[in-house]
C-alpha positions in Angstrom: 58.2 -0.5 -146.6 58.6 3.1 -145.5 57.3 4.0 -142.1 53.9 5.6 -142.8 52.2 5.2 -139.4 53.6 7.6 -136.7 50.5 8.0 -134.5 46.9 7.0 -134.1 46.1 10.5 -132.7 44.0 12.6 -135.1 42.3 16.0 -134.9 38.9 14.9 -135.8 36.6 11.8 -135.9 36.7 12.2 -139.8 40.4 12.1 -140.0 40.2 9.2 -137.5 37.8 7.3 -140.0 40.2 8.0 -142.9 43.2 6.7 -140.9 41.0 3.5 -140.1 40.6 3.0 -143.9 44.4 3.4 -144.4 45.1 1.0 -141.7 42.8 -1.6 -143.5 44.2 -1.0 -146.8 47.7 -1.2 -145.5 46.8 -4.5 -143.8 46.0 -5.9 -147.3 49.1 -4.5 -148.8 51.3 -6.2 -146.2 49.5 -9.5 -146.4 49.6 -9.5 -150.3 52.5 -7.2 -151.2 52.1 -8.0 -155.1 50.3 -5.2 -156.8 49.7 -7.7 -159.7 48.1 -10.4 -157.4 46.0 -7.8 -155.7 44.7 -6.5 -159.1 44.2 -10.1 -160.4 41.8 -10.7 -157.2 40.0 -7.5 -157.3 37.2 -8.6 -159.8 36.4 -11.7 -157.8 35.7 -9.9 -154.7 34.5 -6.5 -156.0 31.0 -8.0 -156.8 30.7 -10.3 -153.7 28.5 -8.5 -150.9 30.0 -10.9 -148.1 33.4 -9.6 -148.9 32.4 -6.0 -149.0 30.7 -6.3 -145.8 33.7 -8.2 -144.2 36.0 -5.3 -145.5 33.5 -2.7 -143.9 33.9 -4.7 -140.7 37.7 -4.5 -140.9 37.4 -0.7 -141.2 35.0 -0.4 -138.2 37.3 -2.5 -135.9 40.3 -0.2 -137.1 38.1 3.0 -136.2 37.5 1.5 -132.9 41.1 1.3 -132.3 41.7 4.8 -133.6 38.7 6.1 -131.4 40.2 4.5 -128.4 43.7 6.0 -129.1 42.0 9.6 -129.3 39.8 9.0 -126.2 36.7 9.3 -128.0 34.7 7.2 -125.9 34.8 9.3 -122.9 
């Protein structure tokens, strides 16, 4: 894959949150590289509240990582 992550530093918390989402999505893409397989699974998890909650948790953890990299917890 192409290099897409050059830094965890962002200008704003909004950009940081968007980066956290990107990190989460790329984690799925690296874990399951087949576009077809991801598309086939999507209907199964799209309606499952537990899976949506779990996905939100992954984004939150990634946002904590970005926030720490940007020293937002000072």
